[in-house]
C-alpha positions as CSV (number, residue, x, y, z in Angstrom):
1,M,-24.8,62.3,58.3
2,F,-25.0,63.8,54.8
3,I,-23.7,67.1,53.1
4,I,-25.8,68.4,50.4
5,A,-24.0,71.3,48.7
6,G,-25.6,73.8,46.4
7,L,-23.0,75.6,44.1
8,G,-23.1,79.3,43.1
9,N,-21.4,82.5,43.6
10,P,-22.0,84.8,46.8
11,G,-23.5,88.2,46.7
12,K,-26.7,90.2,45.7
13,E,-25.7,90.7,42.1
14,Y,-25.6,86.9,41.5
15,A,-28.7,85.9,43.4
16,Q,-31.2,84.1,41.0
17,T,-28.5,84.0,38.0
18,R,-28.2,80.7,35.9
19,H,-25.1,79.8,37.6
20,N,-26.5,79.8,41.1
21,A,-29.1,77.1,40.7
22,G,-27.5,75.1,43.2
23,Y,-28.1,77.8,45.6
24,M,-31.6,77.8,44.6
25,V,-32.1,74.2,45.5
26,I,-30.8,74.6,48.7
27,D,-33.1,77.4,49.4
28,E,-35.6,75.3,48.5
29,L,-34.5,72.5,50.8
30,A,-34.0,75.1,53.6
31,E,-37.6,76.4,53.4
32,K,-39.2,73.2,53.3
33,Y,-37.4,71.5,56.1
34,N,-37.0,74.9,58.2
35,I,-33.2,74.7,58.3
36,S,-31.7,77.8,58.8
37,V,-28.4,78.0,56.3
38,M,-26.7,81.3,57.9
39,T,-23.7,79.9,59.7
40,V,-20.3,80.8,58.2
41,K,-17.9,77.5,58.5
42,N,-15.2,76.9,56.0
43,R,-15.9,79.5,53.5
44,A,-19.5,78.4,53.2
45,L,-23.0,79.2,54.7
46,V,-24.2,75.8,56.5
47,G,-27.2,74.9,58.1
48,K,-27.8,71.6,60.2
49,G,-31.1,69.9,60.1
50,T,-33.0,66.6,59.6
51,I,-34.6,65.5,56.5
52,E,-36.4,62.0,56.4
53,G,-34.7,61.0,59.3
54,Q,-31.2,61.9,58.2
55,K,-29.1,64.5,59.8
56,V,-27.8,66.8,56.9
57,I,-25.8,69.7,56.7
58,L,-27.1,72.1,53.9
59,V,-23.9,74.0,52.1
60,K,-23.7,77.0,49.9
61,P,-19.9,77.7,49.3
62,I,-19.1,81.4,49.5
63,T,-15.9,80.8,47.7
64,F,-17.0,81.7,44.2
65,M,-17.9,78.9,41.7
66,N,-14.4,78.1,40.6
67,A,-13.0,77.3,44.2
68,S,-15.9,75.5,45.3
69,G,-13.6,72.4,46.5
70,E,-11.8,75.0,48.8
71,S,-14.8,74.9,50.9
72,I,-16.3,71.3,50.2
73,R,-13.2,69.1,51.0
74,P,-12.6,70.9,54.3
75,L,-16.1,70.6,55.3
76,A,-16.2,66.7,54.2
77,D,-13.2,66.3,56.5
78,Y,-14.7,68.1,59.3
79,Y,-17.9,66.2,59.7
80,K,-16.0,63.1,58.7
81,I,-18.6,62.2,55.8
82,D,-17.5,59.8,53.1
83,P,-17.9,61.6,49.8
84,Q,-19.0,58.8,47.7
85,E,-21.8,57.7,50.1
86,E,-22.6,61.1,51.9
87,L,-22.2,63.9,49.6
88,I,-24.6,65.3,47.1
89,V,-23.7,68.2,45.0
90,I,-26.2,70.4,43.2
91,S,-25.2,72.6,40.2
92,D,-26.1,74.3,37.0
93,D,-26.1,72.8,33.6
94,I,-26.3,74.6,30.4
95,T,-26.7,71.0,28.4
96,L,-30.3,70.8,29.6
97,A,-33.4,72.8,29.1
98,P,-34.6,75.3,32.1
99,G,-35.8,73.1,34.9
100,Q,-34.5,69.9,33.6
101,I,-32.7,67.8,36.2
102,R,-30.2,64.8,35.7
103,I,-28.5,62.7,38.4
104,R,-25.5,61.0,38.6
105,K,-23.8,58.7,41.0
106,K,-20.3,59.7,39.8
107,G,-18.7,61.2,36.7
108,S,-16.5,64.2,35.2
109,S,-17.0,67.8,35.6
110,G,-18.5,68.0,32.1
111,G,-16.6,71.3,31.7
112,H,-18.5,72.7,35.1
113,N,-15.7,74.7,36.8
114,G,-17.3,74.4,40.2
115,L,-17.5,70.5,39.8
116,K,-13.7,70.6,38.3
117,S,-13.0,72.1,41.8
118,I,-14.5,69.7,44.0
119,I,-13.1,66.7,41.9
120,R,-9.6,68.2,42.2
121,H,-9.8,68.9,46.0
122,L,-11.6,65.5,46.9
123,G,-9.0,63.6,44.6
124,S,-12.2,61.8,43.2
125,E,-15.0,61.8,40.8
126,D,-17.2,59.6,43.0
127,F,-19.7,61.6,44.6
128,K,-23.5,62.1,43.8
129,R,-24.5,65.1,41.9
130,I,-27.8,66.4,40.6
131,R,-27.5,68.9,37.8
132,V,-30.3,71.4,37.1
133,G,-30.8,72.5,33.3
134,V,-30.5,76.4,32.9
135,G,-30.9,76.2,29.0
136,E,-28.0,76.1,26.2
137,K,-26.2,79.3,25.8
138,P,-27.7,81.0,22.5
139,K,-25.1,81.5,19.7
140,G,-23.0,84.5,19.9
141,Y,-23.6,84.8,23.6
142,D,-20.5,84.9,25.8
143,L,-20.8,81.9,28.2
144,V,-19.8,83.9,31.3
145,D,-22.4,86.6,30.6
146,Y,-25.0,83.8,30.0
147,V,-24.4,82.0,33.1
148,L,-24.1,85.0,35.2
149,G,-27.3,86.4,33.4
150,H,-30.9,86.3,35.0
151,F,-33.8,83.9,33.9
152,S,-36.5,85.4,31.8
153,G,-39.9,85.3,33.1
154,E,-41.1,82.1,31.1
155,E,-37.6,80.4,32.5
156,K,-38.3,81.4,36.0
157,K,-41.3,79.2,36.2
158,L,-39.5,76.3,34.7
159,M,-36.5,76.9,37.3
160,E,-38.9,77.2,40.2
161,E,-40.4,73.6,39.2
162,G,-36.9,72.1,38.6
163,C,-35.6,73.5,41.7
164,A,-38.6,71.7,43.7
165,R,-37.7,68.5,41.5
166,A,-34.2,68.5,42.4
167,A,-35.2,69.3,46.0
168,E,-37.4,66.1,46.1
169,A,-34.9,64.1,44.3
170,A,-32.2,65.1,47.1
171,R,-34.6,63.7,49.7
172,M,-35.1,60.7,47.9
173,M,-31.3,60.1,47.6
174,L,-30.8,60.6,51.4
175,T,-33.1,57.4,52.0
176,G,-30.8,55.3,49.6
177,D,-33.2,55.6,46.6
178,T,-30.6,56.9,44.0
179,D,-31.4,54.7,41.4
180,R,-35.1,55.4,41.8
181,A,-34.5,59.0,41.8
182,M,-32.4,58.7,38.6
183,N,-35.1,56.7,37.0
184,E,-37.8,59.1,38.2
185,Y,-36.0,62.2,37.5
186,N,-33.4,61.5,34.6
187,R,-36.5,61.5,32.2
188,K,-36.8,64.3,29.7
189,T,-40.6,64.1,29.6
190,Q,-40.9,66.0,33.3
191,I,-41.1,69.5,31.6
192,Q,-44.6,70.2,30.1
193,D,-45.5,73.4,28.4
């Protein structure tokens, strides 16, 4: 069994904001594989289903971003998964262009507060993650205002494409093809004008 967790902030006011890129990928997977992510469990919206023959739990923590680990750790414990092998976390990344994705098998938080919380609660950096680019903060912008802001019309299309690629990468990772997913999706040539 795998847990695929998309990070974001709950509430309509945060829907489709840069910080909710993880939620957007979970929504993409839920729609594609007909999984309802509506059950509340351990401070998250969860949905059970099957992707590529693998049992999955799709997760959208409702703890707010900075406390994501307060939801992810209890879910990992409840479902008795090995976070190193059976957890995939999807988050936004301001160091990547909108829609660009980067996959890692483990690593630091890179300054992302949601990932910091998960690392702190799991006691480990060893879990797979997919970062979805939301674009670099323009000079003079407040970081919080930027990540809680909405995408421009041009960025929306790039994000739709990026979320679709992130969902496909997650599918590949479920079948044991994390290295292949990294080789295919970590290239900057994916986004074309």
